[in-house]
VMD Tcl script that draws the C-alpha trace (Angstrom):
set ca {
  {90.34 105.50 126.25}
  {87.92 107.66 124.28}
  {87.25 111.11 125.73}
  {84.10 112.63 124.20}
  {83.76 116.33 123.41}
  {80.91 118.27 121.80}
  {81.82 121.04 119.37}
  {79.01 123.55 118.73}
  {78.91 126.01 115.84}
  {75.59 127.70 115.05}
  {73.12 124.86 114.44}
  {75.81 122.17 114.04}
  {76.78 119.82 116.89}
  {79.78 117.53 116.47}
  {80.73 114.80 118.96}
  {84.25 113.39 118.79}
  {87.16 111.97 120.78}
  {89.17 114.86 122.23}
  {92.10 112.56 123.07}
  {92.64 112.13 119.32}
  {91.44 115.42 117.81}
  {91.29 119.04 118.95}
  {88.42 119.84 116.59}
  {86.66 118.37 113.56}
  {85.75 120.32 110.41}
  {82.05 120.12 109.55}
  {83.11 119.59 105.91}
  {84.16 116.05 106.81}
  {80.48 115.11 106.93}
  {79.87 116.22 103.34}
  {80.09 113.81 100.41}
  {81.24 116.72 98.24}
  {84.32 117.34 100.41}
  {85.66 113.82 99.96}
  {84.67 113.69 96.30}
  {86.33 117.03 95.52}
  {89.54 115.78 97.15}
  {89.30 112.42 95.35}
  {89.31 110.58 98.69}
  {86.25 108.33 98.27}
  {87.48 104.74 98.15}
  {84.16 102.92 97.95}
  {80.41 103.49 97.99}
  {78.04 101.07 99.68}
  {74.44 101.20 98.53}
  {71.70 100.48 101.01}
  {68.92 102.56 102.54}
  {71.16 105.53 101.67}
  {74.67 105.97 100.37}
  {77.54 105.01 102.66}
  {81.05 106.14 101.75}
  {84.43 104.68 102.62}
  {86.91 107.56 102.65}
  {90.66 107.94 103.09}
  {91.72 110.24 105.93}
  {95.52 110.33 105.97}
  {96.59 106.82 107.01}
  {93.11 105.77 108.14}
  {89.99 104.62 106.33}
  {86.66 105.85 107.61}
  {83.01 105.06 106.94}
  {80.72 108.09 106.49}
  {76.99 107.40 106.86}
  {74.07 109.80 106.55}
  {70.99 108.75 108.52}
  {68.04 107.77 106.34}
  {64.60 106.61 107.34}
  {63.16 103.27 106.35}
  {59.60 102.05 105.94}
  {56.60 104.02 104.72}
  {57.61 107.23 106.49}
  {60.62 107.46 104.16}
  {58.16 108.38 101.40}
  {57.24 111.50 103.38}
  {60.59 112.50 104.88}
  {63.75 110.70 103.84}
  {66.31 111.98 106.35}
  {64.62 114.42 108.75}
  {63.91 113.56 112.39}
  {62.03 115.31 115.20}
  {64.28 117.07 117.73}
  {63.74 115.85 121.32}
  {67.16 116.76 122.70}
  {70.77 116.46 121.59}
  {71.60 113.25 123.44}
  {68.47 111.60 122.01}
  {69.51 112.15 118.40}
  {70.27 109.06 116.31}
  {73.92 109.84 115.66}
  {74.82 110.88 119.23}
  {73.14 107.78 120.67}
  {74.96 105.48 118.26}
  {78.32 107.17 118.88}
  {77.89 106.90 122.67}
  {76.93 103.23 122.38}
  {79.89 102.44 120.13}
  {82.18 104.28 122.54}
  {80.99 102.07 125.41}
  {81.22 98.82 123.42}
  {84.63 99.69 121.99}
  {86.01 100.40 125.46}
  {84.66 97.01 126.62}
  {86.72 95.39 123.82}
  {83.67 94.18 121.96}
  {84.26 93.79 118.21}
  {82.80 97.03 116.85}
  {84.33 99.79 114.71}
  {85.93 102.66 116.62}
  {83.60 105.67 116.58}
  {85.23 108.73 115.02}
  {82.57 111.43 115.13}
  {78.84 112.14 115.09}
  {77.13 115.23 113.70}
  {73.68 116.72 114.20}
  {72.34 119.67 112.21}
  {69.32 121.22 113.90}
  {66.64 123.13 112.02}
  {63.98 124.24 114.51}
  {62.07 121.19 115.72}
  {63.82 118.93 113.20}
  {67.34 117.63 112.62}
  {69.45 115.57 110.24}
  {72.43 113.46 111.27}
  {75.68 111.82 110.16}
  {78.21 109.49 111.74}
  {81.81 108.57 110.93}
  {83.29 105.29 112.13}
  {86.52 103.44 111.55}
  {86.53 101.16 108.51}
  {87.22 97.48 109.21}
  {90.02 96.94 106.70}
  {90.40 93.86 104.50}
  {86.90 92.74 105.33}
  {83.67 91.58 103.73}
  {80.10 91.43 104.90}
  {78.90 87.96 105.78}
  {76.11 88.50 103.23}
  {78.61 88.95 100.39}
  {80.48 85.79 101.40}
  {77.24 83.80 101.47}
  {76.24 85.07 98.03}
  {79.68 84.25 96.58}
  {79.60 80.86 98.36}
  {82.78 81.69 100.28}
  {81.36 81.34 103.77}
  {82.81 78.50 105.85}
  {81.47 76.34 108.65}
  {83.86 78.10 111.04}
  {82.07 81.39 110.30}
  {78.78 80.02 111.61}
  {80.37 78.84 114.85}
  {82.36 82.04 115.43}
  {79.37 84.26 114.69}
  {77.30 82.31 117.22}
  {79.97 82.90 119.88}
  {80.26 86.57 118.94}
  {76.51 87.15 119.23}
  {76.60 85.48 122.63}
  {79.28 87.95 123.79}
  {77.10 90.90 122.82}
  {74.00 89.42 124.43}
  {75.87 88.69 127.66}
  {76.61 92.44 127.80}
  {72.94 93.22 127.17}
  {73.54 94.64 123.69}
  {70.42 94.63 121.54}
  {71.34 95.14 117.88}
  {67.91 95.97 116.48}
  {68.91 95.43 112.84}
  {70.90 92.22 113.13}
  {71.32 90.80 109.64}
  {74.02 89.26 107.46}
  {74.94 92.65 105.97}
  {75.80 94.06 109.40}
  {78.10 91.17 110.29}
  {81.63 91.81 109.03}
  {84.47 89.28 108.69}
  {88.06 90.46 108.23}
  {91.04 88.65 106.72}
  {91.98 87.14 110.09}
  {88.44 85.72 110.46}
  {87.60 88.23 113.22}
  {83.85 88.91 113.43}
  {82.51 92.45 113.89}
  {79.03 93.92 114.22}
  {78.35 97.30 112.57}
  {75.47 99.80 112.20}
  {74.08 100.20 115.71}
  {71.45 102.81 114.81}
  {68.55 102.64 117.34}
  {70.34 99.85 119.24}
  {71.07 99.90 122.96}
  {71.82 98.03 126.18}
  {68.91 96.30 127.91}
  {68.07 93.97 130.76}
  {67.42 90.31 129.95}
  {64.29 89.78 127.90}
  {62.68 88.39 124.77}
  {64.73 90.80 122.64}
  {67.56 88.24 122.51}
  {65.34 85.67 120.83}
  {63.97 88.37 118.52}
  {67.56 89.25 117.53}
  {68.29 85.66 116.57}
  {64.99 85.28 114.71}
  {65.66 88.50 112.79}
  {69.04 87.15 111.71}
  {67.40 83.88 110.63}
  {64.85 85.76 108.51}
  {67.60 87.81 106.88}
  {69.59 84.68 106.03}
  {66.57 82.95 104.50}
  {65.72 86.09 102.52}
  {69.33 86.29 101.32}
  {69.28 82.63 100.27}
  {66.07 83.15 98.32}
  {67.39 86.29 96.63}
  {70.71 84.71 95.65}
  {69.21 81.41 94.53}
  {71.15 79.43 97.16}
  {69.72 76.80 99.46}
  {69.47 77.90 103.08}
  {72.30 76.33 105.09}
  {70.39 74.44 107.78}
  {73.56 72.74 109.00}
  {75.35 76.06 109.36}
  {72.43 77.58 111.25}
  {72.45 74.67 113.71}
  {76.20 75.24 114.24}
  {75.54 78.93 114.95}
  {72.82 78.11 117.48}
  {74.96 75.44 119.12}
  {77.85 77.87 119.56}
  {75.52 80.61 120.78}
  {73.88 78.33 123.34}
  {77.19 76.93 124.57}
  {78.70 80.39 125.00}
  {82.11 78.81 125.45}
}
mol new
graphics top color blue
foreach p $ca { graphics top sphere $p radius 0.5 }
foreach p [lrange $ca 0 end-1] q [lrange $ca 1 end] { graphics top cylinder $p $q radius 0.2 }
display resetview
């Protein structure tokens, strides 16, 4: 069971699992630390750089929080401070902690960091890397996705929704499939747990839009049959 602890040093706040670590060096949140030690395994390009790093016998994912939309043209990675527990990284770490302890398929949260500068802050998060895995998006693009994936993903989404989990950025890139065909959801920034509502349908529609956009971008036909299998599995919830 994860046991959270907050480590404070000057304007740096680090949240981590005290049952696994006594303290965490702030250097672990710096790209330069891992690069200088030649421990960066992979780089994932998206809204910002995401790094897969080797920490002893574990692989971790280091992500710096970046803004999206028009506001990113003004401030790329700075947020307004409204309290420590309301920061992006602390909220995501706490959510992942809860989901992980409920045995939902999410990466184990390692640590979250907030660096405060007056009324602003920047943030980072480290999570466990799902080994021997690929994003569903990459499998669709390479035409390696299978009909079983659609059914299993539908069932997995149902599990999250039954627990009230609203993944606000549900898309094919944030659905991960490992070598044993286990499905995971990743990147829970701004997500949370809610009462029943229209957000569930919005989740599904967002995923549909992302799949159609992916099909258009990759030059593939949208898999209508697969989508119907996903919906059928989701609605059955068996």
